[in-house]
Every structure is written in C-alpha cells, then in structure tokens.
C-alpha positions in Angstrom: 50.7 77.9 22.2 53.6 80.1 21.0 56.8 79.8 19.1 58.4 82.9 20.5 56.5 83.7 23.7 55.3 86.9 22.1 52.4 85.9 19.9 50.0 83.3 21.2 47.5 80.9 19.5 44.6 79.5 21.5 43.0 76.2 20.7 39.3 76.8 21.4 38.1 79.5 23.8 35.6 79.3 26.6 33.5 82.1 28.3 36.0 82.2 31.2 38.8 83.4 28.9 39.1 86.7 30.7 39.9 84.8 34.0 42.4 82.6 32.1 44.1 85.7 30.7 44.3 87.2 34.2 45.9 84.0 35.5 48.5 83.7 32.8 50.8 86.7 32.4 52.0 86.0 28.8 48.4 86.5 27.5 48.0 89.8 29.3 48.0 93.1 27.2 51.4 94.8 26.8 50.0 97.9 25.3 46.8 100.0 25.4 44.0 98.1 23.6 46.5 95.5 22.5 46.7 91.7 22.9 49.4 89.1 22.4 46.7 86.7 21.2 47.3 86.2 17.5 44.4 83.9 16.8 42.0 81.1 17.8 41.9 77.6 16.4 38.5 76.1 16.7 37.8 72.3 16.7 34.1 72.6 16.6 31.1 75.0 16.9 30.3 74.4 20.6 28.3 77.4 21.9 30.9 77.9 24.6 33.4 78.8 22.0 31.1 81.5 20.7 30.7 82.9 24.2 34.5 83.0 24.5 34.9 84.8 21.2 32.3 87.3 22.3 34.3 88.0 25.4 37.3 88.7 23.1 35.3 90.9 20.7 37.4 94.0 21.7 40.9 92.8 21.0 42.3 96.0 19.6 42.4 97.4 16.1 44.6 94.6 14.8 42.1 91.9 15.7 43.1 88.3 15.4 42.7 85.4 13.1 40.1 82.7 13.7 40.7 79.3 12.1 38.0 76.6 11.7 36.4 74.2 9.2 33.9 75.7 6.8 31.1 73.9 8.6 32.1 75.5 11.9 32.5 79.0 10.3 29.0 78.7 8.8 27.4 77.6 12.1 29.1 80.4 14.0 28.3 83.2 11.6 24.9 82.1 10.5 23.1 80.0 13.2 24.6 81.7 16.2 24.4 85.1 14.6 28.0 85.8 15.7 28.9 88.0 12.7 28.7 91.3 14.6 31.5 90.0 17.0 33.7 88.2 14.4 34.2 90.8 11.7 35.7 93.2 11.6 38.4 93.4 13.0 38.8 89.7 13.2 39.7 87.6 10.2 38.2 84.1 9.7 40.1 81.5 7.7 39.0 77.9 7.0 41.1 74.8 7.2 41.3 72.5 4.2 41.6 68.9 5.5 45.0 67.5 5.1 46.5 70.8 3.9 49.1 72.6 6.1 48.9 76.3 6.8 51.6 78.6 8.2 50.6 80.4 11.4 53.9 82.2 11.7 57.6 81.8 10.9 57.8 78.5 12.8 54.3 77.0 13.4 52.2 75.2 10.8 48.7 73.8 11.4 46.4 71.5 9.7 42.8 70.3 10.5 41.9 66.6 10.5 38.3 65.6 10.3 37.3 63.2 13.1 34.1 61.5 14.1 31.6 63.9 15.5 28.4 65.9 15.0 27.2 69.5 14.9 26.2 71.0 18.3 22.8 70.6 19.9 21.6 73.9 18.6 22.3 72.7 15.0 20.6 69.3 15.4 23.6 67.1 16.2 24.0 66.1 12.6 27.0 64.3 11.1 28.9 66.5 8.6 32.5 66.4 7.4 34.3 69.0 9.3 31.7 69.4 12.1 34.6 68.3 14.5 38.3 68.4 13.7 41.5 67.6 15.5 44.2 70.2 15.1 47.8 69.1 14.3 50.5 71.7 14.9 54.1 71.3 13.8 57.1 73.4 14.8 59.2 73.6 11.6 62.3 74.6 13.6 62.4 71.9 16.3 60.3 69.2 14.5 58.0 69.0 17.5 54.4 67.8 16.7 51.3 68.5 18.8 47.8 67.1 18.3 44.8 68.6 19.9 41.7 66.4 19.8 39.5 67.6 22.6 36.3 66.3 21.0 35.7 63.1 19.1 32.8 60.6 19.0 34.8 57.5 17.9 38.3 56.3 17.2 38.9 55.8 13.5 42.0 55.1 11.4 42.5 58.8 10.7 42.6 59.7 14.4 44.9 56.8 15.2 47.4 57.8 12.5 47.3 61.5 13.6 47.9 60.5 17.2 50.7 58.1 16.4 52.4 60.9 14.4 52.4 63.3 17.3 54.9 63.8 20.1 52.2 65.0 22.4 48.4 64.6 22.0 45.7 66.2 24.1 42.6 64.1 23.7 38.9 64.1 24.7 38.5 63.5 28.4 35.0 64.9 28.8 33.5 61.8 30.3 34.7 58.5 31.8 31.4 56.6 31.4 28.6 56.9 28.9 25.9 57.4 31.6 28.1 59.6 33.8 25.8 62.6 33.9 22.7 60.5 34.8 24.6 58.8 37.6 25.4 62.2 39.1 21.8 63.4 38.6 23.0 66.3 36.5 21.5 65.4 33.1 20.0 62.3 31.4 22.1 62.7 28.3 24.6 60.0 27.5 28.2 61.0 26.6 28.0 59.5 23.2 24.7 61.3 22.5 26.6 64.5 23.2 29.3 63.5 20.7 32.0 62.4 23.1 33.6 59.0 23.3 34.0 58.0 27.0 37.4 57.2 28.3 36.4 54.1 30.3 35.1 50.7 29.3 36.1 48.0 26.8 35.1 50.4 23.9 36.4 53.6 25.5 39.4 55.7 24.4 41.6 54.2 27.1 41.3 50.7 25.7 41.1 51.7 22.1 44.2 54.0 22.1 46.4 52.2 24.6 48.9 51.1 21.9 49.3 54.7 20.7 50.4 55.9 24.1 53.7 53.9 23.8 55.1 56.4 21.3 53.1 59.5 22.1 52.6 61.4 25.3 48.8 61.2 25.5 47.1 63.7 27.9 43.4 63.8 28.7 42.0 67.3 28.6 38.6 69.0 28.4 37.5 67.1 31.5 34.0 67.5 32.8 33.7 67.9 36.6 31.8 64.6 36.8 34.7 62.7 35.3 36.6 60.7 38.0 39.8 61.3 36.1 39.9 64.7 37.8 40.7 62.9 41.1 44.2 61.6 41.3 43.0 59.2 44.1 40.4 57.5 41.9 40.6 54.1 40.3 40.0 55.7 36.9 43.1 57.9 37.3 45.1 54.9 38.2 43.8 53.0 35.2 44.8 55.9 32.9 48.3 55.9 34.4 48.6 52.1 33.9 47.8 52.6 30.2 50.4 55.3 30.0 48.0 58.2 29.8 48.3 61.5 31.7 45.6 64.0 32.9 46.0 67.7 32.2 46.3 70.0 35.1 45.8 73.8 35.4 49.1 75.5 34.6 50.6 72.6 32.6 53.3 73.9 30.2 55.1 71.8 27.6 58.0 72.6 25.3 58.2 70.7 22.0 
C-alpha cells in the first residue's frame, strides 16, 4: 500500500517476494541499492514471513521499518534467530494495541489483537498479540483498510474492526476444517493451524455475513486447496451470495 506511489508498505512478506517485486513495477528499485519499500507490517510470526524478510535483507543502506506486536518481534528475533538479518539496517517497531501510529504524512496504522496462536515452531500457544489484524487509515481521504489474513475465531473486537473499515481483507486460507486431509496433503485441521474456515455454519462466511453489507470484504491468503480459488465452484458462488469477494493477483484498490 502507498499514499503517494513512491514509498510502499507491505503487509506480511513471503519467500517469493523477489518474484512479486519483479511482477510489480512500483516496487522495483529506482536507484542502485535502493528500494521503494518503506517497511513491512507483520500480522504474525509465521515462518514464511521470516523467509521473506531474509530475502529482503539487502535493502540498501537506508533499510526499512518492520512493525509487529511485541510477541511477534520476540519470536522472530529470538526463536527464529533472525537478528542477523533484521538489524541493522532495519528498524523494528512494536504496535501498541489500540494506539495509532503514523507511517507517513497520510497513513496511520494500528494493530488489533485477534484470536490466534503462536506458530508451530513456538508451540501454538495462545498469547495476546500472537496474531493481529492491521487497521490502516488515510488521514487525507478518510479511507479505512483492515487486513486480517489470519484469525482463529470471530470475536467482538474483530467484528467492530471489520464494520469500521471500507475494505477488509480477511483470512481465506481454508474453506473447510478438514480440507488438507481431504486432499491427502496433510492431516492437520484448519483450526488446529490457527485458521477459521470460511465455510460451514460456524465459518467466517456465516459469522460475518452481516458485516459485508457495509464493508467490502475480500478473502485473501488463500491456500491452493481452497475451492474459493475456483470461480466455477459452489464455494465461490456462496461467497458472492453473501456479498464477499475473492482476491485476485494484480488487484489494486484506491481508498
């Protein structure tokens, strides 16, 4: 995301970040050893994010700012032994739940603790700040974005944050709890991995349907086993019926 098209903030970062940069010209360097990436906002300490940060370890002398909860910062720097990649030149700031922080002259960001656990390498333990949703506000236009790509349950805090946003990207990792087992990929259930499935009477589609009336809700972070990735599937039709959309590569929004 960017307020001026010059400096960009990424929400999470995966190991294929180099390919993403190559596919999106605004993220490509404009000077030797430079980068338009101003910083990274992390929602959790998924090991994939650590791999993505490692890919970006050489971002030029200026470095960039990493934002996360204190729990995520601790896991990244201590348990994953990421410190050699993170500092210097990068700066690591921590969110304070409910407190707004200025990213630049226009964008403000705050972290909202949502239901979730630490990653598998950290024992999947519940801890405040293990997973956060990220709320971004454009102080000039009044536009509001919510990014909640991971959550284990829908609670009042998440409902309120979603209802307050103009656009919300939410966890679309799985459609069914036993999806991985059905595909013969893995025996782990979605909920065991810290993700609330989209489908079913107690899935996010049913639980958040009312919020979609005032907010543009978009499923993101989709696993390739999720039928929502197929526009011809019954799951995709169900999402559309509830007023939800599914993110596509190259999607760009203006708030």
